[in-house]
PDB file of N, CA, C and O in Angstrom:
ATOM      1  N   UNK A   1     -32.714  15.722  13.060  1.00  0.00           N
ATOM      2  CA  UNK A   1     -32.386  14.458  12.442  1.00  0.00           C
ATOM      3  C   UNK A   1     -31.267  14.634  11.423  1.00  0.00           C
ATOM      4  O   UNK A   1     -31.174  15.663  10.755  1.00  0.00           O
ATOM      5  N   UNK A   2     -30.423  13.620  11.317  1.00  0.00           N
ATOM      6  CA  UNK A   2     -29.336  13.710  10.341  1.00  0.00           C
ATOM      7  C   UNK A   2     -29.668  12.870   9.127  1.00  0.00           C
ATOM      8  O   UNK A   2     -30.435  11.912   9.218  1.00  0.00           O
ATOM      9  N   UNK A   3     -29.106  13.217   8.021  1.00  0.00           N
ATOM     10  CA  UNK A   3     -29.314  12.500   6.776  1.00  0.00           C
ATOM     11  C   UNK A   3     -28.326  11.341   6.707  1.00  0.00           C
ATOM     12  O   UNK A   3     -27.126  11.564   6.549  1.00  0.00           O
ATOM     13  N   UNK A   4     -28.812  10.111   6.821  1.00  0.00           N
ATOM     14  CA  UNK A   4     -27.941   8.936   6.844  1.00  0.00           C
ATOM     15  C   UNK A   4     -27.238   8.721   5.522  1.00  0.00           C
ATOM     16  O   UNK A   4     -26.107   8.236   5.511  1.00  0.00           O
ATOM     17  N   UNK A   5     -27.858   9.060   4.418  1.00  0.00           N
ATOM     18  CA  UNK A   5     -27.201   8.881   3.124  1.00  0.00           C
ATOM     19  C   UNK A   5     -25.995   9.804   3.016  1.00  0.00           C
ATOM     20  O   UNK A   5     -24.986   9.440   2.412  1.00  0.00           O
ATOM     21  N   UNK A   6     -26.092  10.987   3.595  1.00  0.00           N
ATOM     22  CA  UNK A   6     -24.968  11.922   3.594  1.00  0.00           C
ATOM     23  C   UNK A   6     -23.844  11.401   4.489  1.00  0.00           C
ATOM     24  O   UNK A   6     -22.673  11.542   4.135  1.00  0.00           O
ATOM     25  N   UNK A   7     -24.164  10.807   5.630  1.00  0.00           N
ATOM     26  CA  UNK A   7     -23.159  10.245   6.538  1.00  0.00           C
ATOM     27  C   UNK A   7     -22.435   9.079   5.877  1.00  0.00           C
ATOM     28  O   UNK A   7     -21.217   8.960   6.004  1.00  0.00           O
ATOM     29  N   UNK A   8     -23.167   8.215   5.171  1.00  0.00           N
ATOM     30  CA  UNK A   8     -22.544   7.079   4.500  1.00  0.00           C
ATOM     31  C   UNK A   8     -21.588   7.548   3.410  1.00  0.00           C
ATOM     32  O   UNK A   8     -20.518   6.967   3.228  1.00  0.00           O
ATOM     33  N   UNK A   9     -21.966   8.583   2.693  1.00  0.00           N
ATOM     34  CA  UNK A   9     -21.100   9.110   1.637  1.00  0.00           C
ATOM     35  C   UNK A   9     -19.816   9.668   2.234  1.00  0.00           C
ATOM     36  O   UNK A   9     -18.741   9.511   1.654  1.00  0.00           O
ATOM     37  N   UNK A  10     -19.918  10.317   3.385  1.00  0.00           N
ATOM     38  CA  UNK A  10     -18.731  10.868   4.034  1.00  0.00           C
ATOM     39  C   UNK A  10     -17.855   9.780   4.626  1.00  0.00           C
ATOM     40  O   UNK A  10     -16.630   9.908   4.618  1.00  0.00           O
ATOM     41  N   UNK A  11     -18.448   8.715   5.139  1.00  0.00           N
ATOM     42  CA  UNK A  11     -17.661   7.665   5.782  1.00  0.00           C
ATOM     43  C   UNK A  11     -16.905   6.809   4.777  1.00  0.00           C
ATOM     44  O   UNK A  11     -15.902   6.196   5.140  1.00  0.00           O
ATOM     45  N   UNK A  12     -17.353   6.746   3.518  1.00  0.00           N
ATOM     46  CA  UNK A  12     -16.669   5.944   2.513  1.00  0.00           C
ATOM     47  C   UNK A  12     -15.577   6.730   1.803  1.00  0.00           C
ATOM     48  O   UNK A  12     -14.800   6.151   1.044  1.00  0.00           O
ATOM     49  N   UNK A  13     -15.502   8.019   2.031  1.00  0.00           N
ATOM     50  CA  UNK A  13     -14.488   8.852   1.403  1.00  0.00           C
ATOM     51  C   UNK A  13     -13.128   8.561   2.045  1.00  0.00           C
ATOM     52  O   UNK A  13     -13.000   8.568   3.270  1.00  0.00           O
ATOM     53  N   UNK A  14     -12.114   8.304   1.209  1.00  0.00           N
ATOM     54  CA  UNK A  14     -10.789   8.013   1.725  1.00  0.00           C
ATOM     55  C   UNK A  14     -10.089   9.290   2.157  1.00  0.00           C
ATOM     56  O   UNK A  14     -10.196  10.329   1.505  1.00  0.00           O
ATOM     57  N   UNK A  15      -9.372   9.192   3.268  1.00  0.00           N
ATOM     58  CA  UNK A  15      -8.588  10.313   3.762  1.00  0.00           C
ATOM     59  C   UNK A  15      -7.141  10.048   3.374  1.00  0.00           C
ATOM     60  O   UNK A  15      -6.577   9.013   3.729  1.00  0.00           O
ATOM     61  N   UNK A  16      -6.551  10.968   2.660  1.00  0.00           N
ATOM     62  CA  UNK A  16      -5.171  10.804   2.212  1.00  0.00           C
ATOM     63  C   UNK A  16      -4.329  11.884   2.887  1.00  0.00           C
ATOM     64  O   UNK A  16      -4.608  13.075   2.753  1.00  0.00           O
ATOM     65  N   UNK A  17      -3.302  11.456   3.609  1.00  0.00           N
ATOM     66  CA  UNK A  17      -2.419  12.375   4.315  1.00  0.00           C
ATOM     67  C   UNK A  17      -1.031  12.357   3.697  1.00  0.00           C
ATOM     68  O   UNK A  17      -0.573  11.328   3.200  1.00  0.00           O
ATOM     69  N   UNK A  18      -0.378  13.485   3.732  1.00  0.00           N
ATOM     70  CA  UNK A  18       1.027  13.525   3.325  1.00  0.00           C
ATOM     71  C   UNK A  18       1.867  13.097   4.524  1.00  0.00           C
ATOM     72  O   UNK A  18       1.368  13.052   5.649  1.00  0.00           O
ATOM     73  N   UNK A  19       3.123  12.787   4.290  1.00  0.00           N
ATOM     74  CA  UNK A  19       3.995  12.380   5.391  1.00  0.00           C
ATOM     75  C   UNK A  19       4.122  13.478   6.446  1.00  0.00           C
ATOM     76  O   UNK A  19       4.266  13.179   7.631  1.00  0.00           O
ATOM     77  N   UNK A  20       4.071  14.729   6.034  1.00  0.00           N
ATOM     78  CA  UNK A  20       4.179  15.847   6.974  1.00  0.00           C
ATOM     79  C   UNK A  20       2.959  15.926   7.895  1.00  0.00           C
ATOM     80  O   UNK A  20       3.067  16.439   9.009  1.00  0.00           O
ATOM     81  N   UNK A  21       1.809  15.431   7.453  1.00  0.00           N
ATOM     82  CA  UNK A  21       0.579  15.499   8.247  1.00  0.00           C
ATOM     83  C   UNK A  21       0.416  14.313   9.198  1.00  0.00           C
ATOM     84  O   UNK A  21      -0.418  14.354  10.103  1.00  0.00           O
ATOM     85  N   UNK A  22       1.195  13.274   9.000  1.00  0.00           N
ATOM     86  CA  UNK A  22       1.047  12.068   9.822  1.00  0.00           C
ATOM     87  C   UNK A  22       1.666  12.262  11.204  1.00  0.00           C
ATOM     88  O   UNK A  22       2.625  13.015  11.371  1.00  0.00           O
ATOM     89  N   UNK A  23       1.104  11.572  12.185  1.00  0.00           N
ATOM     90  CA  UNK A  23       1.633  11.607  13.538  1.00  0.00           C
ATOM     91  C   UNK A  23       2.544  10.399  13.730  1.00  0.00           C
ATOM     92  O   UNK A  23       2.165   9.278  13.391  1.00  0.00           O
ATOM     93  N   UNK A  24       3.721  10.612  14.262  1.00  0.00           N
ATOM     94  CA  UNK A  24       4.681   9.538  14.461  1.00  0.00           C
ATOM     95  C   UNK A  24       4.173   8.593  15.551  1.00  0.00           C
ATOM     96  O   UNK A  24       3.699   9.030  16.600  1.00  0.00           O
ATOM     97  N   UNK A  25       4.279   7.302  15.286  1.00  0.00           N
ATOM     98  CA  UNK A  25       3.841   6.277  16.231  1.00  0.00           C
ATOM     99  C   UNK A  25       4.992   5.947  17.179  1.00  0.00           C
ATOM    100  O   UNK A  25       6.107   5.680  16.732  1.00  0.00           O
ATOM    101  N   UNK A  26       4.730   5.963  18.461  1.00  0.00           N
ATOM    102  CA  UNK A  26       5.763   5.646  19.442  1.00  0.00           C
ATOM    103  C   UNK A  26       5.673   4.163  19.807  1.00  0.00           C
ATOM    104  O   UNK A  26       4.601   3.668  20.157  1.00  0.00           O
ATOM    105  N   UNK A  27       6.797   3.463  19.722  1.00  0.00           N
ATOM    106  CA  UNK A  27       6.847   2.030  20.014  1.00  0.00           C
ATOM    107  C   UNK A  27       7.369   1.836  21.433  1.00  0.00           C
ATOM    108  O   UNK A  27       8.411   2.381  21.799  1.00  0.00           O
ATOM    109  N   UNK A  28       6.644   1.060  22.224  1.00  0.00           N
ATOM    110  CA  UNK A  28       7.050   0.738  23.583  1.00  0.00           C
ATOM    111  C   UNK A  28       7.367  -0.748  23.643  1.00  0.00           C
ATOM    112  O   UNK A  28       6.787  -1.542  22.902  1.00  0.00           O
ATOM    113  N   UNK A  29       8.277  -1.120  24.515  1.00  0.00           N
ATOM    114  CA  UNK A  29       8.610  -2.518  24.704  1.00  0.00           C
ATOM    115  C   UNK A  29       8.924  -2.767  26.177  1.00  0.00           C
ATOM    116  O   UNK A  29       9.232  -1.839  26.924  1.00  0.00           O
ATOM    117  N   UNK A  30       8.845  -3.999  26.571  1.00  0.00           N
ATOM    118  CA  UNK A  30       9.092  -4.379  27.960  1.00  0.00           C
ATOM    119  C   UNK A  30      10.576  -4.654  28.132  1.00  0.00           C
ATOM    120  O   UNK A  30      11.147  -5.477  27.415  1.00  0.00           O
ATOM    121  N   UNK A  31      11.199  -3.969  29.079  1.00  0.00           N
ATOM    122  CA  UNK A  31      12.617  -4.152  29.376  1.00  0.00           C
ATOM    123  C   UNK A  31      12.781  -4.253  30.885  1.00  0.00           C
ATOM    124  O   UNK A  31      12.354  -3.365  31.623  1.00  0.00           O
ATOM    125  N   UNK A  32      13.393  -5.322  31.334  1.00  0.00           N
ATOM    126  CA  UNK A  32      13.699  -5.516  32.757  1.00  0.00           C
ATOM    127  C   UNK A  32      12.469  -5.321  33.656  1.00  0.00           C
ATOM    128  O   UNK A  32      12.568  -4.717  34.723  1.00  0.00           O
ATOM    129  N   UNK A  33      11.318  -5.832  33.222  1.00  0.00           N
ATOM    130  CA  UNK A  33      10.132  -5.830  34.057  1.00  0.00           C
ATOM    131  C   UNK A  33       9.226  -4.619  33.925  1.00  0.00           C
ATOM    132  O   UNK A  33       8.189  -4.567  34.587  1.00  0.00           O
ATOM    133  N   UNK A  34       9.570  -3.654  33.107  1.00  0.00           N
ATOM    134  CA  UNK A  34       8.690  -2.502  32.928  1.00  0.00           C
ATOM    135  C   UNK A  34       8.730  -2.050  31.476  1.00  0.00           C
ATOM    136  O   UNK A  34       9.632  -2.436  30.732  1.00  0.00           O
ATOM    137  N   UNK A  35       7.773  -1.246  31.072  1.00  0.00           N
ATOM    138  CA  UNK A  35       7.657  -0.794  29.684  1.00  0.00           C
ATOM    139  C   UNK A  35       8.338   0.561  29.500  1.00  0.00           C
ATOM    140  O   UNK A  35       8.224   1.450  30.344  1.00  0.00           O
ATOM    141  N   UNK A  36       9.051   0.700  28.374  1.00  0.00           N
ATOM    142  CA  UNK A  36       9.737   1.951  28.038  1.00  0.00           C
ATOM    143  C   UNK A  36       9.592   2.209  26.549  1.00  0.00           C
ATOM    144  O   UNK A  36       9.479   1.265  25.767  1.00  0.00           O
ATOM    145  N   UNK A  37       9.594   3.476  26.144  1.00  0.00           N
ATOM    146  CA  UNK A  37       9.564   3.768  24.709  1.00  0.00           C
ATOM    147  C   UNK A  37      10.928   3.475  24.086  1.00  0.00           C
ATOM    148  O   UNK A  37      11.962   3.791  24.674  1.00  0.00           O
ATOM    149  N   UNK A  38      10.929   2.877  22.910  1.00  0.00           N
ATOM    150  CA  UNK A  38      12.171   2.531  22.223  1.00  0.00           C
ATOM    151  C   UNK A  38      12.962   3.798  21.891  1.00  0.00           C
ATOM    152  O   UNK A  38      14.190   3.758  21.818  1.00  0.00           O
ATOM    153  N   UNK A  39      12.275   4.909  21.691  1.00  0.00           N
ATOM    154  CA  UNK A  39      12.965   6.164  21.356  1.00  0.00           C
ATOM    155  C   UNK A  39      13.893   6.636  22.475  1.00  0.00           C
ATOM    156  O   UNK A  39      14.803   7.424  22.221  1.00  0.00           O
ATOM    157  N   UNK A  40      13.680   6.169  23.709  1.00  0.00           N
ATOM    158  CA  UNK A  40      14.531   6.594  24.818  1.00  0.00           C
ATOM    159  C   UNK A  40      15.750   5.683  25.003  1.00  0.00           C
ATOM    160  O   UNK A  40      16.585   5.941  25.869  1.00  0.00           O
ATOM    161  N   UNK A  41      15.857   4.626  24.200  1.00  0.00           N
ATOM    162  CA  UNK A  41      16.998   3.705  24.303  1.00  0.00           C
ATOM    163  C   UNK A  41      18.268   4.361  23.780  1.00  0.00           C
ATOM    164  O   UNK A  41      18.221   5.253  22.933  1.00  0.00           O
ATOM    165  N   UNK A  42      19.421   3.898  24.307  1.00  0.00           N
ATOM    166  CA  UNK A  42      20.688   4.331  23.724  1.00  0.00           C
ATOM    167  C   UNK A  42      20.928   3.531  22.444  1.00  0.00           C
ATOM    168  O   UNK A  42      20.161   2.616  22.144  1.00  0.00           O
ATOM    169  N   UNK A  43      21.969   3.854  21.688  1.00  0.00           N
ATOM    170  CA  UNK A  43      22.185   3.253  20.372  1.00  0.00           C
ATOM    171  C   UNK A  43      22.383   1.736  20.463  1.00  0.00           C
ATOM    172  O   UNK A  43      21.935   1.007  19.578  1.00  0.00           O
ATOM    173  N   UNK A  44      23.042   1.254  21.509  1.00  0.00           N
ATOM    174  CA  UNK A  44      23.248  -0.186  21.665  1.00  0.00           C
ATOM    175  C   UNK A  44      21.963  -0.937  21.937  1.00  0.00           C
ATOM    176  O   UNK A  44      21.729  -2.007  21.375  1.00  0.00           O
ATOM    177  N   UNK A  45      21.129  -0.379  22.798  1.00  0.00           N
ATOM    178  CA  UNK A  45      19.852  -1.026  23.131  1.00  0.00           C
ATOM    179  C   UNK A  45      18.903  -0.990  21.929  1.00  0.00           C
ATOM    180  O   UNK A  45      18.135  -1.931  21.729  1.00  0.00           O
ATOM    181  N   UNK A  46      18.944   0.088  21.121  1.00  0.00           N
ATOM    182  CA  UNK A  46      18.130   0.144  19.908  1.00  0.00           C
ATOM    183  C   UNK A  46      18.558  -0.954  18.939  1.00  0.00           C
ATOM    184  O   UNK A  46      17.715  -1.576  18.292  1.00  0.00           O
ATOM    185  N   UNK A  47      19.872  -1.195  18.837  1.00  0.00           N
ATOM    186  CA  UNK A  47      20.371  -2.263  17.976  1.00  0.00           C
ATOM    187  C   UNK A  47      19.892  -3.621  18.444  1.00  0.00           C
ATOM    188  O   UNK A  47      19.485  -4.451  17.631  1.00  0.00           O
ATOM    189  N   UNK A  48      19.936  -3.858  19.753  1.00  0.00           N
ATOM    190  CA  UNK A  48      19.436  -5.123  20.311  1.00  0.00           C
ATOM    191  C   UNK A  48      17.945  -5.290  20.022  1.00  0.00           C
ATOM    192  O   UNK A  48      17.493  -6.387  19.694  1.00  0.00           O
ATOM    193  N   UNK A  49      17.188  -4.209  20.143  1.00  0.00           N
ATOM    194  CA  UNK A  49      15.746  -4.267  19.896  1.00  0.00           C
ATOM    195  C   UNK A  49      15.468  -4.690  18.455  1.00  0.00           C
ATOM    196  O   UNK A  49      14.585  -5.513  18.212  1.00  0.00           O
ATOM    197  N   UNK A  50      16.215  -4.134  17.498  1.00  0.00           N
ATOM    198  CA  UNK A  50      15.978  -4.451  16.082  1.00  0.00           C
ATOM    199  C   UNK A  50      16.487  -5.844  15.704  1.00  0.00           C
ATOM    200  O   UNK A  50      16.080  -6.385  14.676  1.00  0.00           O
ATOM    201  N   UNK A  51      17.358  -6.426  16.507  1.00  0.00           N
ATOM    202  CA  UNK A  51      17.860  -7.782  16.237  1.00  0.00           C
ATOM    203  C   UNK A  51      16.981  -8.866  16.853  1.00  0.00           C
ATOM    204  O   UNK A  51      17.210 -10.051  16.611  1.00  0.00           O
ATOM    205  N   UNK A  52      15.995  -8.488  17.633  1.00  0.00           N
ATOM    206  CA  UNK A  52      15.131  -9.475  18.292  1.00  0.00           C
ATOM    207  C   UNK A  52      14.427 -10.351  17.269  1.00  0.00           C
ATOM    208  O   UNK A  52      14.039  -9.894  16.194  1.00  0.00           O
ATOM    209  N   UNK A  53      14.270 -11.617  17.628  1.00  0.00           N
ATOM    210  CA  UNK A  53      13.533 -12.546  16.782  1.00  0.00           C
ATOM    211  C   UNK A  53      12.232 -12.891  17.506  1.00  0.00           C
ATOM    212  O   UNK A  53      12.246 -13.309  18.664  1.00  0.00           O
ATOM    213  N   UNK A  54      11.132 -12.713  16.824  1.00  0.00           N
ATOM    214  CA  UNK A  54       9.821 -12.970  17.409  1.00  0.00           C
ATOM    215  C   UNK A  54       9.336 -14.353  16.982  1.00  0.00           C
ATOM    216  O   UNK A  54       9.650 -14.815  15.885  1.00  0.00           O
ATOM    217  N   UNK A  55       8.591 -14.992  17.827  1.00  0.00           N
ATOM    218  CA  UNK A  55       8.053 -16.300  17.520  1.00  0.00           C
ATOM    219  C   UNK A  55       6.604 -16.383  17.951  1.00  0.00           C
ATOM    220  O   UNK A  55       6.134 -15.590  18.768  1.00  0.00           O
ATOM    221  N   UNK A  56       5.907 -17.350  17.393  1.00  0.00           N
ATOM    222  CA  UNK A  56       4.544 -17.620  17.834  1.00  0.00           C
ATOM    223  C   UNK A  56       4.556 -18.927  18.603  1.00  0.00           C
ATOM    224  O   UNK A  56       5.348 -19.824  18.314  1.00  0.00           O
ATOM    225  N   UNK A  57       3.690 -19.025  19.566  1.00  0.00           N
ATOM    226  CA  UNK A  57       3.640 -20.216  20.393  1.00  0.00           C
ATOM    227  C   UNK A  57       3.371 -21.461  19.558  1.00  0.00           C
ATOM    228  O   UNK A  57       3.949 -22.520  19.805  1.00  0.00           O
ATOM    229  N   UNK A  58       2.501 -21.331  18.582  1.00  0.00           N
ATOM    230  CA  UNK A  58       2.138 -22.459  17.742  1.00  0.00           C
ATOM    231  C   UNK A  58       3.356 -22.962  16.963  1.00  0.00           C
ATOM    232  O   UNK A  58       3.583 -24.170  16.889  1.00  0.00           O
ATOM    233  N   UNK A  59       4.130 -22.064  16.390  1.00  0.00           N
ATOM    234  CA  UNK A  59       5.319 -22.469  15.627  1.00  0.00           C
ATOM    235  C   UNK A  59       6.371 -23.072  16.552  1.00  0.00           C
ATOM    236  O   UNK A  59       7.117 -23.956  16.131  1.00  0.00           O
ATOM    237  N   UNK A  60       6.448 -22.625  17.777  1.00  0.00           N
ATOM    238  CA  UNK A  60       7.430 -23.151  18.726  1.00  0.00           C
ATOM    239  C   UNK A  60       7.076 -24.588  19.140  1.00  0.00           C
ATOM    240  O   UNK A  60       7.967 -25.381  19.443  1.00  0.00           O
ATOM    241  N   UNK A  61       5.789 -24.920  19.153  1.00  0.00           N
ATOM    242  CA  UNK A  61       5.373 -26.267  19.525  1.00  0.00           C
ATOM    243  C   UNK A  61       5.626 -27.272  18.419  1.00  0.00           C
ATOM    244  O   UNK A  61       5.726 -28.466  18.699  1.00  0.00           O
ATOM    245  N   UNK A  62       5.733 -26.838  17.181  1.00  0.00           N
ATOM    246  CA  UNK A  62       6.048 -27.644  15.988  1.00  0.00           C
ATOM    247  C   UNK A  62       4.974 -28.669  15.607  1.00  0.00           C
ATOM    248  O   UNK A  62       5.253 -29.557  14.802  1.00  0.00           O
ATOM    249  N   UNK A  63       3.791 -28.581  16.141  1.00  0.00           N
ATOM    250  CA  UNK A  63       2.736 -29.513  15.740  1.00  0.00           C
ATOM    251  C   UNK A  63       1.390 -28.833  15.518  1.00  0.00           C
ATOM    252  O   UNK A  63       0.349 -29.482  15.614  1.00  0.00           O
ATOM    253  N   UNK A  64       1.396 -27.571  15.230  1.00  0.00           N
ATOM    254  CA  UNK A  64       0.130 -26.865  14.990  1.00  0.00           C
ATOM    255  C   UNK A  64      -0.221 -26.851  13.533  1.00  0.00           C
ATOM    256  O   UNK A  64      -1.254 -26.299  13.152  1.00  0.00           O
TER     257      UNK A  64
END
């Protein structure tokens, strides 16, 4: 049997990582019908990706 009070104490402890310990998150996006990682884009396509404007359906309808 495990001690639940000990598990609760461990689960509430915050984990603090330095930037060197963090794992880089890879961003994927849909291009021309299939998904690709943004890291594989050339410099022009990366610029286009960062210029994209995102919208929500509700805001586009103008009556939500």
